[in-house]
N, C-alpha and C positions, 0 to 999 in steps of 0.2 A: 831292840832298844829296851832299856830298863831305867826306871826312876829310883832315885834315892832321896829320902827326906830325913833330915836330922836337925837337932836343936842344940844351940850353943848356950852356955850359961855365963853368968857374970864373971868378968876378968879373963875369960878365954880370949885368945888372939884370933881374930876373924880369918886372916889369910892363912896363918899357920894351921888352924883347925881344918880349913878346907883342904889344904895340902895333905894333912895327916889322914883325913877321911878318904881321900883319893888313894893314898898309899895302902891303907887298911883294906880297901875294897878293890885294889888293883885296877883302878879306872885308868885306861890308856887313852880314852877319848870321851870327853864329856863337856857339857855346857851348863851354865847357871840358868835354870828356868825361872826361879822365883826366889826372892829373899826379902825378909822384913826383919826389923829388930832395931836395936839402939846401941850407941857407943858412948863411952865417957872420954875416950881419947882416940884421935884419928891420926894416922900417918899416911900421907898421900904423895905421890909424885905427880905434879901437875904437868900440863902439856908443855913440851919443848924445854923441860928443865932437867938438869942433871942431879939436883938435890931434892930432898924430901921436905915437905911442909908438915908441921905438927900442929894439932888443934886439940885444945882441952875444953870440955863442957859437956852438955848433953845433946846428943844428935840422934835423929831418926835416920835409919837406912831407908831411903826412898826408892833406890834402884840399884841393882847390881847385875852385871852381865859379863860374860867372858867364857874362855875355854879353860878346861880343867884336865890335867893329865899327870900321871906319875912321872912323866918326862918333862914337866914344867907347865905351869899355869899362867894365864894372862887374864886378869880380871880388872874391871873398872867399877867404881862405886860412886854413887851420889848420896850425900848426906845433907840434912837440913837441921838448922838450929831451932831454938824456941820461937824465933821470929819468922821462921820459914825461909830464911836465907839459905840457899843451897849452893854447895860446892861439890865438885867431883874430880876424880882423877884415877890414876893407876893405883890399885890396891897393893900394899906391901905389908910386911910384918909390922906390928906395932898398934893396930887398931884393936882396942879393948872393948869387949862387950859390956854394956851397962846392965840391962835386965835380961835380954834374950836375943837370939838371932835364929830365925827359922829359915833353913836353906833347903832348896829343892834342886837336885842335879839330874840331868838326863845323860845317861851313858849310851854311847853308840858302840855296837859290837862288830862293825864291819871295817873300822878304820883305827889307826893309831896316830895320835898327835905327838909330834916331837918338836923341839925348838932348836934351830940351827942358825949359826952366824953366817951371813952371806957377805962376801966382799962387795964394797961399793953400795951397801944397802943402808939401813937405818942406824947401824952400830949396835943394835940389840939382837938377841936371838929371836928369830921369827918363826912362825908356825909353818911346819911342813906336815902334810897329811899323807900317810902311807896306807894302802889297802892291806887288810889282813889276809 
């Protein structure tokens, strides 16, 4: 196993930057260990919805978890506003960094994460784990 730590700067896209980092480092199986930072815009897919919700303001990233791979990532994020009201959902492109985001990923070297569509399942590509 190996850890990766990187920092994002203002206006970078949170999801796209994580995906780009995975690609640059050829991460085939990883997970989000830690994340803190802030956003000025959030785009989330909430539970059991086909559309995205957009939020503008100043938000703290209070939690982020998920699987990361060059073959497709699945990440959830929780953000809170200035009153501490917290909302969370499926992280997608469109979340813009406000001041910073500090991301720590764990890379596993014995497996490969892929995403595949299964008939009669969720309708989304789901995680499949292959041994290296």
